C-alpha positions in Angstrom: -0.2 0.1 -0.1 1.3 3.5 -0.9 2.1 6.4 1.1 -0.9 8.4 -0.6 -3.3 5.4 0.1 -2.3 5.1 3.8 -3.1 8.9 4.3 -6.5 8.3 2.6 -7.1 5.6 5.1 -6.4 7.8 7.8 -8.1 10.6 6.8 -11.2 8.4 6.2 -11.1 7.0 9.8 -10.3 10.3 11.1 -13.6 11.7 9.5 -15.3 8.5 10.9 -13.9 9.0 14.1 -14.9 12.7 14.5 -18.5 11.8 13.0 -19.0 9.0 15.7 -17.9 11.4 18.5 -20.0 14.3 17.4 -23.1 11.8 17.1 -22.2 10.5 20.8 -21.6 14.3 21.8 -25.1 15.2 20.6 -26.6 11.9 22.2 -25.2 13.2 26.0 -26.4 16.9 25.0 -29.9 15.9 23.8 -30.4 13.8 26.7 -28.5 15.9 29.6 -29.8 19.9 28.4 -33.0 21.2 28.7 -34.8 22.6 25.8 -35.4 26.0 27.6 -33.3 27.7 30.3 -34.5 26.9 34.1 -34.0 30.5 35.1 -33.2 29.9 39.0 -33.4 33.4 40.8 -32.3 33.3 45.0 -34.7 35.0 47.0 -31.7 38.0 47.8 -32.3 38.5 44.2 -35.8 39.2 43.8 -36.0 42.5 45.7 -34.4 46.0 45.7 -33.9 48.4 48.5 -36.2 51.0 48.8 -34.3 54.4 48.9 -36.7 56.1 51.1 -38.1 53.5 53.6 -35.3 51.3 53.7 -37.3 48.4 53.0 -37.3 45.6 50.5 -39.4 45.7 47.7 -40.1 43.2 44.8 -38.8 43.7 41.4 -41.8 43.5 39.1 -41.8 41.1 36.3 -41.2 41.3 32.3 -44.2 39.9 31.7 -46.0 42.7 33.4 -47.1 45.5 31.5 -44.6 48.4 31.4 -45.4 51.1 33.6 -42.4 53.8 32.2 -40.5 54.5 28.7 -37.1 53.0 29.0 -35.6 51.0 31.6 -31.4 50.8 31.2 -29.7 47.4 32.3 -26.0 48.0 33.7 -24.2 44.8 34.2 -21.2 45.0 36.7 -18.7 42.8 38.1 -16.1 44.4 40.4 -16.6 48.3 38.7 -16.7 50.3 41.9 -14.3 52.3 40.0 -15.5 52.4 36.4 -19.4 52.8 37.3 -19.6 56.2 38.9 -18.2 57.4 35.6 -21.1 56.0 33.1 -23.7 56.4 35.7 -22.7 60.3 35.9 -23.2 60.3 31.8 -25.9 58.1 31.9 -28.1 59.7 34.5 -27.2 63.5 33.7 -28.4 62.6 29.7 -32.0 60.7 31.3 -32.8 63.8 33.5 -32.0 66.3 30.9 -34.2 64.5 28.4 -36.9 64.0 31.2 -37.0 67.6 31.8 -37.0 68.2 27.9 -39.7 65.8 27.3 -42.0 65.4 30.1 -43.7 61.6 28.8 -40.5 60.4 29.4 -39.2 58.3 32.2 -36.9 56.2 32.9 -35.2 53.5 35.7 -31.5 52.4 35.9 -31.2 48.9 36.8 -27.8 48.0 38.1 -27.0 44.3 38.3 -23.9 43.6 40.6 -22.9 39.9 39.0 -21.7 38.7 42.6 -18.9 41.5 42.7 -16.1 41.1 45.3 -15.6 45.1 45.8 -18.3 47.7 46.6 -20.2 48.0 43.5 -23.2 47.6 45.6 -22.4 50.3 47.8 -21.3 52.8 44.8 -24.6 51.8 43.0 -26.6 52.6 46.3 -25.4 55.8 46.5 -27.1 56.5 43.2 -30.2 55.2 44.4 -30.2 56.9 47.3 -29.7 60.4 45.1 -31.9 59.8 42.5 -34.6 57.6 44.4 -35.1 54.1 43.8 -38.0 54.8 41.2 -35.2 55.9 38.9 -32.2 53.7 40.2 -32.5 50.0 41.5 -29.6 47.6 42.6 -29.8 43.8 42.0 -27.0 41.8 43.8 -26.3 38.6 42.5 -25.6 36.1 45.1 -23.2 34.3 43.0 -21.2 35.9 39.7 -23.2 34.4 36.8 -21.4 35.7 33.9 -22.6 38.9 31.7 -25.2 37.3 30.0 -26.8 36.0 33.2 -26.2 39.6 34.9 -27.8 41.4 31.9 -30.9 38.4 31.5 -31.6 38.8 35.4 -32.1 42.6 35.1 -34.3 41.9 31.7 -36.3 40.0 33.6 -37.2 42.4 36.3 -37.5 45.9 34.0 -40.5 47.9 33.9 -40.1 49.6 30.7 -41.6 50.1 27.2 -38.1 49.6 25.8 -35.1 47.8 27.6 -31.3 49.1 27.0 -28.2 47.1 28.1 -25.4 49.3 28.5 -21.9 48.4 29.6 -20.3 49.7 33.2 -17.5 50.7 31.7 -18.8 53.8 30.3 -17.2 52.9 26.7 -20.2 53.4 24.9 -21.3 57.5 25.0 -24.7 57.1 26.2 -26.2 60.3 24.4 -26.0 58.0 21.6 -29.0 56.3 22.9 -31.0 59.0 20.4 -29.3 57.3 17.8 -31.3 54.0 18.6 -34.2 55.5 19.5 -34.5 57.4 16.4 -33.9 53.7 15.1 -36.9 52.3 17.0 -39.3 55.1 15.7 -37.9 53.7 12.1 -38.8 50.3 12.8 -41.8 50.4 14.9 -43.2 53.8 14.6 -45.7 54.4 17.5 -46.3 50.6 17.9 -44.3 49.9 21.2 -45.8 46.4 21.0 -43.6 45.3 17.8 -40.6 43.2 17.8 -37.4 45.1 17.0 -33.7 45.6 18.1 -31.5 48.0 17.5 -27.7 47.9 18.4 -25.0 49.6 18.9 -22.1 48.9 16.2 -18.0 49.4 16.3 -17.5 48.5 12.8 -16.9 51.7 11.6 -14.1 52.0 13.8 -12.5 48.4 12.6 -9.8 49.9 10.6 -8.4 52.2 13.1 -8.7 49.4 15.8 -7.0 47.2 13.4 -4.0 49.8 13.4 -3.3 50.3 16.8 -3.6 46.0 17.6 -0.9 43.2 17.2 -0.8 40.8 14.5 -2.2 38.2 17.0 -5.0 40.1 18.4 -6.0 41.2 14.8 -5.5 37.3 13.9 -8.1 36.3 16.5 -10.4 39.0 16.2 -10.9 38.0 12.5 -10.9 34.7 13.4 -14.3 35.2 15.8 -15.4 37.3 13.1 -15.4 34.2 11.0 -17.0 31.7 13.4 -19.9 34.3 14.4 -20.4 34.2 10.4 -20.3 30.6 10.3 -22.2 29.3 13.0 -24.8 32.1 14.3 -25.1 35.4 12.7 -24.7 36.2 8.9 -26.0 39.9 8.6 -24.6 41.8 11.6 -20.6 43.1 11.4 -20.1 43.9 15.1 -22.1 41.6 17.5 -20.5 42.0 20.7 -20.9 45.9 21.2 -22.7 46.3 24.9 -25.2 48.7 23.8 -28.4 46.7 22.7 -32.2 48.8 22.6 -35.0 46.1 22.7 -38.5 46.2 22.6 -40.5 44.8 25.6 -41.8 42.3 23.1 -38.4 41.2 21.5 -37.0 41.2 25.0 -39.8 38.6 26.6 -39.1 36.5 23.6 -35.4 36.4 23.3 -34.5 36.3 27.2 -37.1 33.4 27.9 -34.9 31.0 25.9 -31.6 32.1 25.9 -28.9 29.7 27.7 -25.4 31.3 27.3 -24.5 33.7 30.3 -20.9 34.5 29.5 -19.3 36.6 26.8 -21.0 34.6 23.7 -24.4 36.1 25.2 -24.7 38.5 22.5 -24.0 36.1 20.0 -27.1 33.6 21.0 -29.3 36.6 21.6 -29.1 37.7 17.9 -29.2 34.4 16.8 -32.4 34.0 18.3 -33.7 37.3 17.3 -32.4 36.2 13.6 -34.1 33.1 13.9 -37.6 34.8 15.1 -37.3 37.3 12.2 -37.2 39.8 14.6 -35.7 43.4 12.6 -32.5 44.4 13.8 -30.7 47.6 13.0 -27.1 48.1 13.6 -26.4 51.8 14.5 -22.8 53.2 14.5 -21.8 54.6 17.8 -19.1 56.5 19.5 -16.5 54.2 21.4 -13.4 54.5 23.6 -11.6 51.7 25.2 -11.7 51.9 28.9 -8.9 50.7 30.8 -9.4 47.6 33.3 -11.5 45.5 30.8 -12.7 41.9 32.2 -11.9 40.3 28.8 -8.5 38.2 28.3 -7.8 38.5 24.3 -7.0 35.1 23.7 -8.3 32.8 26.7 -12.0 34.9 26.5 -11.9 34.8 22.7 -10.9 30.9 22.7 -14.2 30.7 25.2 -16.5 32.7 22.9 -15.4 30.5 20.0 -16.3 27.3 21.4 -19.6 28.6 23.1 -20.3 29.5 19.4 -20.1 26.2 17.9 -21.9 24.8 21.0 -24.9 27.0 20.2 -25.1 26.1 16.7 -24.9 22.4 17.6 -27.3 22.4 20.8 -30.0 24.3 18.5 -29.5 22.2 15.4 -29.7 19.0 17.5 -32.3 20.1 19.6 -30.8 19.9 23.1 -31.9 23.8 22.9 -34.9 24.7 21.4 -37.0 28.0 20.3 -40.6 28.8 20.7 -42.2 27.8 17.7 -45.1 30.3 18.2 -42.3 33.3 18.0 -40.9 31.7 14.5 -42.5 33.8 11.8 
């Protein structure tokens, strides 16, 4: 037998082994995972502290009817230093908007993701200053990951529109106006429609590439390829932490999401894309802020793994979407 024949035989057996392994893994995942997530919430996470009475009050549910215009969800893990800068800009903008538009109302929900520093204490000071009707603090007992923190905040929000924004303040909060205008174009005056407007840094990619090392550039393009190949086709920047959803869209998406770590944005957009929810990508101003929790190589490796498993689990039915929401 020639060398070429040995190579062909090896490739054949290798491919067969990989195929067999995928079948075994698929069966295990199908049997051991639930098609819809089981969301566990500790009793301590069901309440917020009333800034006037110092009493614990229960968070509402996303399934309730909205009682204000906008909910801003801010996931925060050990963010005592960066959070004040973000909240100052955020609340200054929202207070100004409230004064100029009497019908506008808002809340900010800071979700401390099992923080080990004084993140909760810092956020509580803003609740005391602005009132717990405007600023509420949810202290998660254990670290769930950014996606888990965002979901817990979303499930406790009161707004017709729900925005999640990173605690580092990398995206300029006044660019919310761009996302708001996009919602008007997508929904008109019908707040019950499905729509998502997402901030995007794609227009900054050329400048960012020039500042990155070759290794980080390769990682970035590799991640983008995996996103395109396994999950989301039409979005250039899936990871910008500035996304606005209608209440209807938030209900549909966050009720079935499984991923709680860095790749949750991709699953969110994958679900929305499968549900045929209109998605508009809007260029926003963005500045890299020191203190990122994202370690380029290991975090992107984890996200790449999660991307493949997102596709694989939905493909084999280990995770499922609600058929009544698929248009």
